[in-house]
ZAROKE-108548 format. One record per residue (C-alpha): residue number from 1; residue in one letter; z, y, x. Coordinates in Angstrom, 1 decimal. Layout:
BEGIN
{NUM,"a",{Z,Y,X}}
...
END
This chain:
BEGIN
{1,"m",{35.5,183.7,97.6}}
{2,"q",{33.9,187.1,97.6}}
{3,"k",{34.9,187.6,94.3}}
{4,"t",{38.4,186.5,95.1}}
{5,"i",{38.6,189.2,97.7}}
{6,"l",{38.0,191.9,95.8}}
{7,"i",{40.6,191.3,93.8}}
{8,"l",{43.4,191.0,95.6}}
{9,"c",{42.0,194.2,97.4}}
{10,"l",{42.1,195.4,94.1}}
{11,"f",{45.7,193.8,93.4}}
{12,"l",{46.8,195.7,96.6}}
{13,"y",{45.8,199.3,96.2}}
{14,"s",{46.3,199.5,92.0}}
{15,"c",{49.0,197.7,91.0}}
{16,"s",{51.6,199.8,89.8}}
{17,"r",{53.8,198.0,87.1}}
{18,"l",{54.7,194.6,88.1}}
{19,"p",{55.5,191.3,86.2}}
{20,"q",{58.3,188.9,87.1}}
{21,"s",{57.3,186.2,89.5}}
{22,"e",{56.7,182.7,88.8}}
{23,"g",{57.2,179.0,90.0}}
{24,"e",{59.9,177.1,91.2}}
{25,"f",{63.2,178.6,92.4}}
{26,"n",{62.4,176.6,95.7}}
{27,"e",{58.6,176.4,95.9}}
{28,"i",{57.0,177.5,98.7}}
{29,"i",{52.7,178.2,98.1}}
{30,"i",{50.8,177.5,101.1}}
{31,"f",{47.4,178.9,101.3}}
{32,"s",{44.9,177.4,104.0}}
{33,"s",{41.5,176.4,103.6}}
{34,"e",{40.6,172.5,104.3}}
{35,"e",{39.2,173.0,108.0}}
{36,"d",{42.7,174.4,109.1}}
{37,"v",{45.3,172.2,106.6}}
{38,"k",{44.7,169.2,109.1}}
{39,"f",{45.4,171.3,111.6}}
{40,"v",{48.7,172.9,110.8}}
{41,"d",{49.8,170.4,107.6}}
{42,"s",{52.3,167.9,109.7}}
{43,"t",{54.2,171.0,111.1}}
{44,"i",{54.6,172.9,108.0}}
{45,"k",{56.2,170.0,106.6}}
{46,"n",{58.2,169.4,109.4}}
{47,"l",{59.4,172.9,109.1}}
{48,"f",{60.3,173.1,105.7}}
{49,"s",{62.1,169.5,105.8}}
{50,"e",{65.4,170.1,104.8}}
{51,"i",{67.4,168.4,102.8}}
{52,"i",{70.7,168.5,100.9}}
{53,"y",{72.7,165.5,99.8}}
{54,"t",{73.6,164.9,95.9}}
{55,"p",{74.2,162.3,96.7}}
{56,"s",{70.2,161.3,96.3}}
{57,"e",{68.5,163.4,98.8}}
{58,"e",{67.0,166.7,97.7}}
{59,"k",{64.3,168.8,99.4}}
{60,"v",{65.9,172.2,100.1}}
{61,"f",{62.0,173.8,100.0}}
{62,"q",{59.2,172.7,97.9}}
{63,"i",{55.7,173.0,99.3}}
{64,"r",{52.5,173.1,97.8}}
{65,"w",{49.3,173.5,99.5}}
{66,"i",{46.7,175.7,97.5}}
{67,"e",{43.0,175.2,97.4}}
{68,"p",{41.1,178.6,98.0}}
{69,"k",{39.4,179.1,95.2}}
{70,"k",{42.3,178.6,93.3}}
{71,"i",{43.8,181.5,94.7}}
{72,"n",{44.1,183.8,91.7}}
{73,"n",{46.5,181.2,89.8}}
{74,"y",{49.0,181.9,92.2}}
{75,"l",{49.6,185.5,92.8}}
{76,"n",{52.0,185.8,91.0}}
{77,"y",{54.3,183.0,92.5}}
{78,"s",{57.6,183.8,93.8}}
{79,"n",{56.9,182.6,97.7}}
{80,"l",{53.6,182.8,99.2}}
{81,"l",{52.0,181.8,102.8}}
{82,"f",{48.9,182.7,104.0}}
{83,"i",{48.0,180.5,107.0}}
{84,"s",{44.6,181.1,109.1}}
{85,"l",{43.3,179.8,112.2}}
{86,"d",{40.3,181.8,114.0}}
{87,"s",{38.9,178.4,115.3}}
{88,"p",{37.6,176.5,113.4}}
{89,"r",{35.6,179.1,111.1}}
{90,"d",{35.7,178.9,107.7}}
{91,"s",{34.2,181.3,104.7}}
{92,"t",{37.7,181.4,102.8}}
{93,"i",{41.3,182.0,104.1}}
{94,"d",{39.8,183.5,107.4}}
{95,"a",{37.9,186.0,105.7}}
{96,"l",{41.0,187.2,103.8}}
{97,"s",{43.3,186.6,106.3}}
{98,"k",{41.1,189.2,108.3}}
{99,"r",{41.0,191.9,105.5}}
{100,"f",{44.9,192.1,105.6}}
{101,"e",{45.2,192.1,109.1}}
{102,"n",{42.7,195.1,109.6}}
{103,"i",{45.3,197.1,106.8}}
{104,"y",{48.6,196.4,108.4}}
{105,"n",{47.4,195.7,111.9}}
{106,"e",{49.6,192.3,112.7}}
{107,"k",{49.0,188.6,113.0}}
{108,"v",{52.5,187.7,111.8}}
{109,"f",{53.5,190.1,109.2}}
{110,"l",{55.6,189.9,105.8}}
{111,"l",{54.9,191.9,102.5}}
{112,"d",{57.5,192.0,99.4}}
{113,"d",{56.3,192.4,95.9}}
{114,"l",{52.7,192.9,96.1}}
{115,"y",{52.0,191.1,92.8}}
{116,"a",{55.2,190.1,91.3}}
{117,"k",{59.2,191.1,91.5}}
{118,"n",{61.1,189.1,93.8}}
{119,"q",{58.1,187.9,95.3}}
{120,"v",{57.5,187.4,99.2}}
{121,"i",{54.4,187.2,101.2}}
{122,"m",{53.9,186.2,104.7}}
{123,"f",{50.7,185.9,106.9}}
{124,"l",{50.1,183.2,110.1}}
{125,"i",{47.4,184.5,111.4}}
{126,"c",{46.5,182.6,114.6}}
{127,"n",{43.4,181.9,117.3}}
{128,"d",{43.5,178.5,117.0}}
{129,"s",{45.9,175.1,116.3}}
{130,"i",{47.6,175.5,119.7}}
{131,"d",{48.4,179.4,118.7}}
{132,"f",{49.6,178.3,115.6}}
{133,"e",{52.3,176.4,117.3}}
{134,"l",{53.3,178.8,119.5}}
{135,"k",{53.7,180.9,116.3}}
{136,"i",{55.7,178.4,114.5}}
{137,"k",{57.9,177.9,117.6}}
{138,"d",{58.8,181.8,118.0}}
{139,"y",{58.8,182.5,114.3}}
{140,"s",{59.9,179.1,112.3}}
{141,"n",{63.6,180.9,112.0}}
{142,"w",{62.1,184.3,110.8}}
{143,"l",{60.2,182.1,108.3}}
{144,"i",{63.2,180.3,106.9}}
{145,"e",{65.4,182.7,106.5}}
{146,"n",{63.0,185.4,104.4}}
{147,"f",{62.0,182.5,102.0}}
{148,"s",{65.8,181.6,101.7}}
{149,"a",{67.2,185.0,101.3}}
{150,"n",{63.7,185.8,98.3}}
{151,"i",{64.8,182.5,97.0}}
{152,"d",{68.5,183.6,96.3}}
{153,"k",{67.3,187.0,95.5}}
{154,"k",{65.5,185.2,92.3}}
{155,"i",{68.4,183.3,91.5}}
{156,"s",{70.5,186.0,91.7}}
{157,"h",{68.2,188.0,89.3}}
{158,"y",{68.2,185.5,86.9}}
{159,"l",{72.1,184.9,86.4}}
{160,"n",{72.7,188.9,86.4}}
{161,"k",{70.5,188.4,83.0}}
{162,"f",{73.9,186.6,81.2}}
{163,"n",{76.8,188.7,80.2}}
{164,"s",{80.0,188.7,82.4}}
{165,"n",{83.4,187.2,81.5}}
{166,"s",{85.4,190.3,82.2}}
{167,"k",{88.7,188.4,81.9}}
{168,"i",{88.1,185.9,84.6}}
{169,"e",{86.6,188.4,86.8}}
{170,"e",{89.9,190.9,86.7}}
{171,"l",{91.8,187.5,87.3}}
{172,"l",{90.3,186.8,90.6}}
{173,"y",{90.5,190.6,91.4}}
{174,"d",{94.1,190.8,90.8}}
{175,"n",{95.0,187.0,92.4}}
{176,"y",{92.6,186.8,95.3}}
{177,"n",{91.5,191.0,95.8}}
{178,"i",{87.6,189.8,94.9}}
{179,"k",{84.5,191.4,93.0}}
{180,"m",{82.7,188.3,91.8}}
{181,"n",{80.2,188.2,88.6}}
{182,"i",{81.9,185.3,86.5}}
{183,"q",{78.9,184.5,83.9}}
{184,"e",{80.6,184.0,79.8}}
{185,"y",{80.3,180.8,80.1}}
{186,"y",{83.3,179.9,82.4}}
{187,"m",{86.2,178.8,81.0}}
{188,"i",{89.7,178.9,82.9}}
{189,"i",{90.5,175.3,83.8}}
{190,"k",{93.6,175.8,86.1}}
{191,"n",{95.6,178.8,87.0}}
{192,"d",{98.5,178.3,89.2}}
{193,"t",{100.2,181.4,90.9}}
{194,"v",{103.7,179.7,91.1}}
{195,"n",{103.3,176.9,93.0}}
{196,"s",{99.9,177.9,94.5}}
{197,"k",{97.5,180.4,94.7}}
{198,"f",{94.8,178.1,93.1}}
{199,"t",{92.2,178.9,90.1}}
{200,"w",{89.7,176.9,88.8}}
{201,"i",{87.0,177.0,86.3}}
{202,"g",{84.1,175.7,84.8}}
{203,"r",{81.5,175.6,82.2}}
{204,"g",{79.7,173.2,80.2}}
{205,"f",{76.7,170.3,80.8}}
{206,"p",{75.7,170.1,83.3}}
{207,"y",{79.0,170.6,84.8}}
{208,"r",{79.6,173.0,87.4}}
{209,"w",{83.2,173.7,88.4}}
{210,"l",{84.6,177.2,90.9}}
{211,"t",{88.0,177.3,92.4}}
{212,"f",{89.6,179.7,94.6}}
{213,"t",{92.6,179.4,96.8}}
{214,"v",{94.4,181.1,99.6}}
{215,"l",{94.8,178.9,102.7}}
{216,"d",{98.4,179.7,104.9}}
{217,"s",{98.5,178.9,108.7}}
{218,"f",{94.7,178.3,108.5}}
{219,"k",{93.1,176.6,111.8}}
{220,"v",{89.5,176.2,112.0}}
{221,"r",{89.8,172.7,113.8}}
{222,"d",{92.1,171.5,111.0}}
{223,"v",{89.6,172.8,108.1}}
{224,"w",{88.9,169.3,106.7}}
{225,"i",{92.2,168.3,106.7}}
{226,"q",{93.5,171.7,105.2}}
{227,"y",{91.0,171.5,102.6}}
{228,"e",{91.3,168.0,101.2}}
{229,"k",{95.2,168.5,101.2}}
{230,"l",{94.8,171.8,98.7}}
{231,"l",{92.4,169.3,96.8}}
{232,"n",{95.0,166.0,96.2}}
{233,"e",{97.2,168.9,95.2}}
{234,"n",{95.7,170.9,93.0}}
{235,"m",{92.8,168.6,91.6}}
{236,"t",{94.0,165.1,91.4}}
{237,"n",{91.0,164.0,89.7}}
{238,"v",{88.6,164.6,92.8}}
{239,"k",{88.7,162.6,95.9}}
{240,"i",{86.1,163.8,98.9}}
{241,"s",{83.5,161.2,99.6}}
{242,"k",{84.5,159.8,104.0}}
{243,"y",{80.3,159.7,103.7}}
{244,"y",{79.0,163.2,104.1}}
{245,"k",{81.1,165.9,105.6}}
{246,"n",{79.4,169.0,107.3}}
{247,"i",{80.2,172.5,108.7}}
{248,"v",{78.2,175.3,109.1}}
{249,"f",{79.0,178.5,110.6}}
{250,"q",{77.6,180.9,108.2}}
{251,"s",{79.2,184.2,110.5}}
{252,"e",{82.3,185.4,112.8}}
{253,"n",{85.1,184.9,110.2}}
{254,"i",{83.3,182.7,107.0}}
{255,"i",{82.7,178.9,107.6}}
{256,"k",{80.9,176.6,105.1}}
{257,"i",{81.5,173.2,105.0}}
{258,"q",{79.8,171.2,102.4}}
{259,"g",{80.1,167.1,100.9}}
{260,"l",{80.0,164.6,98.2}}
{261,"y",{83.2,164.1,95.8}}
{262,"e",{84.4,161.5,92.9}}
{263,"e",{85.7,162.2,89.8}}
{264,"k",{88.3,159.5,89.5}}
{265,"y",{88.1,159.6,85.1}}
{266,"s",{84.2,159.8,84.9}}
{267,"d",{83.2,157.7,87.4}}
{268,"t",{81.0,160.0,88.4}}
{269,"g",{81.0,162.6,91.3}}
{270,"g",{77.7,165.1,92.9}}
{271,"p",{77.8,167.4,95.8}}
{272,"f",{80.5,170.0,96.5}}
{273,"f",{80.6,173.0,98.8}}
{274,"a",{83.2,176.0,100.1}}
{275,"y",{82.8,179.2,102.0}}
{276,"i",{86.1,179.9,104.0}}
{277,"n",{86.5,183.4,104.9}}
{278,"y",{89.2,183.9,107.3}}
{279,"d",{91.5,186.0,109.7}}
{280,"e",{92.6,184.4,112.8}}
{281,"n",{94.9,187.3,113.4}}
{282,"s",{96.8,186.4,109.9}}
{283,"e",{95.8,182.9,109.8}}
{284,"k",{95.3,183.3,106.3}}
{285,"a",{91.9,182.4,104.3}}
{286,"i",{90.2,182.3,101.1}}
{287,"a",{88.4,179.4,100.1}}
{288,"v",{86.0,179.6,97.3}}
{289,"s",{83.7,176.1,96.0}}
{290,"g",{81.8,174.8,94.2}}
{291,"f",{81.3,171.7,92.4}}
{292,"v",{78.5,170.3,90.9}}
{293,"n",{78.0,166.9,88.2}}
{294,"n",{74.6,166.1,86.6}}
{295,"p",{74.5,162.2,86.7}}
{296,"g",{70.7,160.9,87.4}}
{297,"k",{68.9,164.3,87.4}}
{298,"k",{68.3,166.8,90.2}}
{299,"k",{70.8,169.0,91.4}}
{300,"g",{69.9,171.5,93.6}}
{301,"r",{68.9,174.1,91.5}}
{302,"l",{72.9,174.2,90.0}}
{303,"l",{74.4,174.0,93.5}}
{304,"r",{72.1,177.2,94.6}}
{305,"e",{73.5,179.2,91.8}}
{306,"l",{76.8,178.3,93.1}}
{307,"e",{76.2,179.5,96.4}}
{308,"v",{74.6,182.8,95.1}}
{309,"l",{77.7,183.9,93.0}}
{310,"i",{79.8,182.7,96.0}}
{311,"k",{77.6,184.5,98.6}}
{312,"n",{77.5,187.9,96.2}}
{313,"i",{81.7,188.3,96.3}}
{314,"n",{82.7,191.3,97.5}}
{315,"y",{86.2,191.0,99.2}}
{316,"e",{88.2,193.6,99.5}}
{317,"e",{91.6,194.6,101.8}}
END
């Protein structure tokens, strides 16, 4: 273990050219001693237990517990979490965490891009299991928010590697006053600026759709009624499932709705979501939606990519 600590410290002070981070986009690598895992395992599993319905259940985060002796194999991964309990004592993670605690003079802290680009490392250094539970209670949102932000950051970096479709980007700016990064693979499926302001673009297998529309006389309390009405009018092949509907207030003027849909002609479907940016004074709103269809396979990564694209939209007056 002394060799491991030495290598880590050398990295800390001498790394100047960092590689891109590794691992699955939603993977959380957790380092803890065998002695400590027994006290923290169930709480950590509960902390990272969020799921999405696609319609099957998929975990938002994938957690992996790594033995201290294998630590050097995972230093370049995207999301790292070190958990150390002073009691019971151990000769592995306790010693390593104490080194970092002495350097940063904190017991709970975050480091960005230490061993790789687009990387977050978090430390939870606790006195014992009781102190651990108290820290989780105080810092659970902080942990989730920072890991989530880094996941989005890594996906954004991946998406920015592709060439853009300037034609569609210009169309979206002209119709909706938004600036958005659209990859070259997207094509226009529908663009109706006469009967209703509705634009539908998509890309090939696995299928992903993005839709854009303006909602007049928008009322938050009627969000699902208005949203389903516009889909019925503009996407006649799509039916919203009644079995799962969720609303999340993202900020003061942005609502996220999410659910499941069925595609009538192919007898398939999948998950969808919409970000609705509204103005209570004018009662106008812009709804931007993402739909994924990938039968029999995981859809979480594809859904997250669409969400990152939408979250990075720049709305102009």
